[in-house]
C-alpha positions as CSV (number, residue, x, y, z in Angstrom):
1,G,11.7,150.1,71.5
2,N,9.1,148.0,69.8
3,Y,5.6,148.3,68.6
4,E,4.3,146.8,71.8
5,S,6.1,149.3,74.1
6,G,3.8,152.2,73.2
7,I,6.5,154.4,71.7
8,Y,4.7,154.6,68.4
9,G,1.6,156.4,69.6
10,A,-0.3,153.8,71.5
11,A,-0.4,154.1,75.3
12,D,1.6,151.5,77.2
13,T,-1.1,149.4,78.7
14,G,1.4,147.0,80.3
15,K,0.0,144.2,78.2
16,K,2.7,142.6,76.1
17,R,2.6,139.3,74.2
18,Q,4.3,136.5,76.2
19,S,6.8,136.2,73.4
20,T,8.0,139.7,74.1
21,V,8.2,139.2,77.8
22,Q,10.2,135.9,77.3
23,R,12.8,137.4,74.9
24,E,14.6,140.6,74.7
25,A,15.4,140.8,71.0
26,Y,12.1,142.4,69.8
27,F,12.5,141.8,66.1
28,L,14.4,138.5,66.1
29,E,11.2,136.5,65.1
30,Y,10.9,138.6,61.9
31,A,14.6,138.1,61.1
32,K,14.2,134.4,61.4
33,E,11.5,134.5,58.7
34,V,13.6,136.8,56.5
35,T,16.6,134.6,56.7
36,K,14.6,131.7,55.4
37,V,13.9,133.6,52.2
38,V,16.9,135.9,51.8
39,K,20.1,133.8,51.5
40,D,22.8,136.1,50.1
41,I,22.2,139.3,52.1
42,P,23.4,139.7,55.7
43,I,20.4,140.2,58.1
44,M,20.9,142.7,60.9
45,V,18.6,142.8,64.0
46,T,18.4,145.7,66.4
47,G,16.0,146.4,69.2
48,G,16.2,145.3,72.8
49,F,19.4,143.2,72.9
50,R,21.0,143.5,76.3
51,L,22.4,140.0,77.3
52,K,25.5,138.8,75.7
53,D,24.2,135.2,75.8
54,T,21.1,136.2,73.8
55,M,23.3,137.9,71.2
56,N,25.6,134.9,70.9
57,S,22.7,132.5,70.7
58,A,21.1,134.5,67.9
59,L,24.3,134.6,65.9
60,A,25.2,130.9,66.6
61,N,21.7,129.8,65.6
62,K,22.0,131.8,62.4
63,E,18.9,133.8,63.3
64,C,20.7,136.9,62.1
65,D,24.1,137.9,60.9
66,L,24.7,141.2,62.6
67,I,23.4,142.7,65.8
68,G,22.7,146.4,66.1
69,L,23.1,148.2,69.4
70,G,21.5,151.6,70.0
71,R,20.3,152.9,73.4
72,P,23.0,151.2,75.5
73,L,25.6,153.0,73.5
74,C,24.0,156.4,74.2
75,G,25.0,156.1,77.8
76,D,28.2,154.1,77.4
77,P,29.9,154.3,74.0
78,A,32.3,151.6,75.1
79,A,29.6,149.1,76.0
80,S,30.1,147.0,72.9
81,Q,33.8,146.7,73.5
82,K,33.1,145.8,77.1
83,L,30.9,142.9,75.9
84,L,33.6,141.7,73.5
85,N,36.4,141.8,76.2
86,N,34.1,140.1,78.7
87,S,34.1,142.8,81.3
88,I,30.3,142.9,81.2
89,T,27.7,140.3,80.1
90,E,24.7,142.6,80.0
91,L,24.3,146.1,78.5
92,P,22.9,148.9,80.6
93,R,19.1,149.6,80.6
94,Y,19.0,153.3,80.9
95,E,15.3,153.5,80.1
96,T,14.6,151.9,83.4
97,S,16.7,154.2,85.5
98,V,16.2,157.7,84.0
99,V,13.7,159.6,86.1
100,V,11.4,162.5,84.9
101,G,11.6,165.3,87.5
102,N,11.9,165.1,91.3
103,W,9.2,163.5,93.5
104,L,7.3,166.8,93.7
105,G,7.4,167.3,89.9
106,R,6.2,163.8,89.3
107,L,3.4,164.2,91.8
108,L,2.2,167.5,90.2
109,L,2.4,166.0,86.8
110,Q,0.3,163.0,87.9
111,W,-2.2,165.3,89.5
112,L,-2.5,167.9,86.8
113,L,-2.1,165.8,83.7
114,P,-2.8,162.2,84.6
115,R,-3.3,161.2,81.0
116,M,0.0,162.8,79.9
117,V,2.3,161.0,82.4
118,H,3.2,158.3,80.0
119,A,3.8,160.7,77.1
120,V,5.9,163.0,79.3
121,K,8.0,160.2,80.6
122,L,8.5,158.7,77.1
123,G,9.5,162.1,75.7
124,G,11.7,162.9,78.7
125,V,13.6,159.6,78.4
126,Q,13.9,160.0,74.6
127,C,15.4,163.5,75.2
128,W,17.8,162.0,77.7
129,Y,19.1,159.8,75.0
130,Y,19.4,162.8,72.6
131,R,21.2,164.9,75.3
132,S,23.5,162.0,76.1
133,M,24.5,161.6,72.4
134,Y,25.0,165.4,72.1
135,A,27.3,165.3,75.2
136,I,29.3,162.4,73.8
137,A,29.7,164.3,70.5
138,T,30.7,167.5,72.1
139,T,32.6,166.4,75.2
140,G,33.5,162.7,74.6
141,S,31.4,161.4,77.5
142,P,27.7,161.1,78.4
143,K,26.1,163.0,81.2
144,H,24.3,160.3,83.3
145,K,23.3,162.6,86.1
146,L,21.0,164.8,84.0
147,G,17.3,164.3,84.6
148,A,14.9,163.5,81.8
149,F,12.8,166.7,82.4
150,F,15.9,168.9,82.1
151,C,16.9,167.1,78.9
152,F,13.4,167.6,77.6
153,L,13.5,171.3,78.2
154,W,17.1,171.5,76.8
155,N,16.1,169.7,73.7
156,M,13.0,171.8,73.1
157,I,15.0,175.0,73.4
158,R,17.8,173.8,71.2
159,E,15.4,172.4,68.5
160,G,13.5,175.7,68.6
161,K,16.7,177.7,67.9
162,L,17.7,175.4,65.1
163,A,14.2,175.7,63.6
164,K,14.4,179.5,63.7
165,N,17.6,179.3,61.7
166,L,15.7,177.4,59.0
167,K,13.3,180.3,58.5
168,G,13.2,181.2,54.8
169,V,15.1,178.1,53.7
170,N,13.9,176.9,50.3
171,S,13.2,173.2,50.8
172,K,11.5,172.6,47.5
173,G,12.7,169.3,46.1
174,L,14.0,168.0,49.4
175,A,10.8,166.0,50.1
176,H,8.8,163.8,47.8
177,S,6.4,165.9,45.7
178,P,3.8,164.4,43.3
179,N,4.5,167.2,40.8
């Protein structure tokens, strides 16, 4: 995501700068500025790359040296290989296809908590990515058919169990302390 997409606490108002609408690589403008100053360190850009042509252009124009892929690989770990062997020219956009709940659940959510719809959708979709990564790690393949709300509940239950196991753990020294 990016700072204009609302994932960092601000609600998504639908208003994005024209530059964000026109390009898909959210942080490429920053990388261009960095590459003007930093000459001997490779610059990597991640965030929003989906089209192979855009990636090739950024590399060919020396706007960055490396491209990081994140979300598309959560649903298809072989997506980067598919780009390289030309079997696809665009990475999947799971964030546009993952649905939070069935039609009735979405209607109830909108009726009961209208101000929370965006947050619930954002959290549910993020948990879909977590669940997909977990499925890849444990079974070798993602679970595309799982709904975002199920993934949200699964993640909350799993994280709660993991947190209970930390009860009594001495974490002194693991975080920055001014003392």
